[in-house]
N, C-alpha and C positions, 0 to 999 in steps of 0.2 A: 069800628075801623081796625083792621089788622095791624099788629105791631110791625114797625118798619126796621127795627134793629135786629138784623139777622142773627147776630151773636146770641142775643137774649131769646129770640124766637126759636132757634134751633136747640138751645139748651132746654127751654120749656117743652118743646116737642119731645126731646129725649126723656124728660121727666115723665111726661104723659105715657110714653111707650113703656117705660119701666113699670109704672103703676098697672098698666094694662097687662103686661107680661107676668106680673105677680099673680093676677087672677088666672091666667092661662096655665101657669106652672103649678097651680094647686091641684090640677087634675093630671093623672098620669097619661101616657100615650101620646097621641097626635097633638093634643092641646099643648102639652109641654114641649114637644119637638118644634111646633110652629112658633111657640113663644120664644124659644131659644133663637130661631132664625130672625124673628122680628126684633128682639132686643139687640142683636148684633148689628143689623142694618139700621135700625131706628136711632141708635146711639152714635153710629158712625157718621150720620149726616152732620151733626154739630162738631164732632171731633175733626172730621176732614175739612169742614169750613174753617176751623181754627188754624189748621195747617195751611190752607189756601191763603189766609190773611197774612201769613208769615213768608209767603213766596218771595224770592229774590228777583225773579224776572217775570215778564208778562207770560212767557211760554210756560214757566213753572206754575204760575197762577192758573192758567187755562187748563193745564193738566190736572191740578188738584181740584179745581172746580168741576171738572168732568167726573172725578171720583165722588164728589158731593152729590152730583146729579144722579149718578148710577145708584148710590145708596138710597137716595130719596125715592127713586123709581122702584127699587126692590122693596122698600118699606111699604110703599103704596100697594104693591102687588100682594104682600103678605096680609096686609089689613083687609083688602078686598076678598082674599081667599078665606080668611077667618070668618068674615061676615057671611060670604056665600055658602060656606060649609056648615053654618049654624053653630059654630063653636062659641060665638058670642052674638047677642042680639044686635042687628044692624043699627038700631037707635043708640046703643051704647058706643058704637064706633063712628057714628056720623061725623062728629066734630073733628076727631083725629084724622079721619079719612079726608075731610075737607081741607084740613091743614096740610096734609101730605100732598093733596092736589095743588094747593097754592105754592108749596115749596118746590115741587117739580116744575111748575110754570116759571117761578122766579129764577131757579137755577138753570133752566133751559135757556132763558134769555141771557143770563150772566155768562154762560159758556159760549153762546153765539157771539156776544160782544167781545169777550176775552180773546176769541180766536180770530177776530178781524184785525187786519193790520192797523197799526196806529196812524192817525191822521197827521199829515204834515210832512 
């Protein structure tokens, strides 16, 4: 069962991305460049989620959660590109890609709900 605590989950996801990017950065050229893109977006998911939790208004929360979603989608893209281009074996990326899929789905739902007008 996936972890439900998004703070922990996004932190763990960022840790996995960092470990993956260490491998990518050990090779010069494209691998290193894509690793740099991936580490920026992959670590931003959790950092932006922390910011969203500190939002003062529902509108600010929705805006910050949109940033979380954008970074999660970008991370998912880089992971798929790294896999498709053969820079890393797909089986080495399977779990982290699946987690990125789940985070995108979770944050898509969260953004939709946050943008709905409050009941009452």
